[in-house]
C-alpha positions, -999 to 999 in steps of 0.1 A, spaced: -465 -911 -455 -464 -926 -420 -445 -913 -389 -416 -937 -393 -410 -927 -429 -412 -890 -420 -386 -895 -392 -363 -913 -417 -366 -885 -442 -362 -858 -417 -332 -875 -402 -315 -878 -436 -320 -841 -441 -309 -831 -406 -272 -831 -415 -258 -800 -432 -240 -817 -461 -270 -839 -470 -293 -809 -468 -269 -790 -492 -269 -820 -516 -307 -823 -516 -312 -786 -522 -286 -787 -550 -304 -816 -566 -338 -799 -562 -324 -769 -581 -313 -793 -609 -346 -810 -615 -356 -826 -637 -322 -835 -652 -304 -843 -620 -266 -843 -616 -239 -870 -617 -223 -878 -584 -190 -863 -594 -207 -830 -604 -224 -829 -570 -190 -833 -553 -174 -807 -575 -202 -781 -570 -201 -786 -532 -163 -789 -531 -164 -822 -513 -145 -855 -518 -162 -881 -540 -162 -908 -512 -179 -883 -488 -206 -876 -514 -212 -913 -520 -220 -919 -483 -244 -889 -482 -261 -898 -515 -267 -933 -502 -283 -920 -470 -306 -897 -489 -315 -925 -514 -323 -950 -486 -346 -923 -471 -364 -922 -505 -354 -886 -511 -332 -893 -542 -333 -916 -571 -304 -927 -593 -300 -938 -628 -270 -951 -647 -263 -931 -678 -233 -947 -696 -205 -945 -670 -222 -919 -648 -247 -923 -621 -271 -894 -622 -290 -885 -590 -323 -867 -589 -343 -853 -560 -375 -872 -555 -400 -843 -555 -429 -866 -548 -413 -878 -516 -406 -841 -506 -443 -833 -513 -454 -863 -492 -432 -851 -464 -445 -815 -465 -481 -827 -466 -474 -850 -437 -461 -821 -417 -491 -799 -424 -518 -826 -426 -536 -816 -394 -528 -779 -399 -543 -752 -379 -567 -773 -357 -593 -778 -383 -591 -743 -398 -575 -751 -432 -580 -715 -444 -551 -706 -420 -528 -729 -440 -540 -718 -475 -510 -694 -480 -485 -721 -470 -501 -747 -493 -503 -722 -522 -466 -713 -518 -457 -750 -518 -479 -757 -549 -464 -728 -568 -428 -740 -564 -434 -777 -569 -461 -782 -595 -471 -819 -602 -439 -837 -594 -432 -869 -613 -432 -902 -596 -398 -914 -581 -389 -947 -595 
């Protein structure tokens, strides 16, 4: 991940509704949720959700797939992993052992994410 991509992803997550949407979809991996269910669970209007889902998708943080009449959204865990690794890439001024607990915690919660396509 490069700096511009990281800024786009972080910008997309820097709004409270989008952050809630993303966290909700992370909790529903690997199945994802239809847009209407995202709106229902967060008690938001459908058109508001659509705008936020679009922003997150353009940032590469979500994928969508049509299933019959529904569009199901999923969190892109690979993109999240890339973002987290970008943020800690030069961790601890060349003393990686200082970051070992952080990396272990991230690995434990996000084992081998699938590719986002």
